C-alpha positions in Angstrom: 0.0 0.0 0.0 2.9 2.4 0.7 4.4 1.8 -2.7 1.0 2.6 -4.3 0.6 5.8 -2.3 4.2 6.9 -3.1 3.6 6.2 -6.8 0.3 8.1 -6.7 1.9 11.1 -5.1 4.7 11.0 -7.6 2.3 10.8 -10.6 0.2 13.7 -9.2 3.2 15.9 -8.7 4.3 15.2 -12.3 0.8 15.9 -13.6 0.7 19.2 -11.6 4.0 20.3 -12.9 2.9 19.6 -16.5 -0.4 21.3 -16.0 1.2 24.4 -14.5 3.9 24.6 -17.1 1.4 24.5 -20.0 1.0 28.0 -21.4 -0.7 29.3 -24.5 1.5 29.7 -27.5 2.8 33.3 -27.8 5.2 34.9 -30.3 6.9 37.0 -27.6 9.4 36.0 -25.0 8.0 35.9 -21.5 5.7 34.0 -19.2 8.4 33.6 -16.5 5.7 33.3 -13.8 4.4 30.1 -15.3 7.8 28.6 -15.5 8.8 29.4 -11.9 5.3 28.3 -10.6 5.8 24.9 -12.3 9.3 24.7 -11.0 8.1 25.4 -7.4 5.3 22.9 -7.7 7.8 20.2 -9.0 10.2 20.9 -6.1 7.5 20.8 -3.5 6.2 17.5 -5.0 9.7 16.0 -5.1 10.2 17.1 -1.4 7.0 15.4 -0.4 7.7 12.2 -2.2 11.3 12.2 -1.0 10.4 12.7 2.6 7.8 10.0 2.5 10.3 7.5 1.0 12.9 8.5 3.5 10.5 8.1 6.5 9.7 4.6 5.4 13.4 3.6 5.5 14.4 5.6 8.5 16.8 3.6 10.8 15.4 2.5 14.2 18.0 2.3 16.9 17.4 -0.4 19.5 19.4 -2.8 21.7 20.3 -5.1 18.8 23.7 -6.5 17.7 25.1 -9.3 15.5 26.5 -12.5 16.9 28.3 -15.3 15.2 26.3 -18.5 15.8 26.7 -22.1 14.7 24.4 -23.3 11.9 23.2 -26.9 11.7 21.2 -28.6 8.9 18.0 -30.6 9.5 19.9 -33.8 10.4 22.0 -32.0 13.1 25.2 -31.8 11.1 27.4 -28.7 11.7 27.4 -26.5 8.6 29.4 -23.5 9.7 28.8 -20.1 11.3 26.4 -17.3 10.4 26.0 -13.8 11.8 22.5 -13.5 13.3 20.8 -10.4 14.6 20.1 -10.6 18.3 17.9 -8.1 20.2 16.9 -7.5 23.8 
């Protein structure tokens, strides 16, 4: 569901940028307001999507560490060691 929401927000920000940047055809040079409005909308949309993606992958610090533990197969034979995450 989070991927769908992120993709939806990204699509809406792109659509808003395109809608705001569309201007009627003119023979003269100008319309800087439309360009900067579209640029601002795109930057705001990118900031929202970026912060949502970053919040999903934010590190959580707890009392966890890695320990090297022996690994056995289903017949009880020793197969080696593996680092396993251990938490309190």
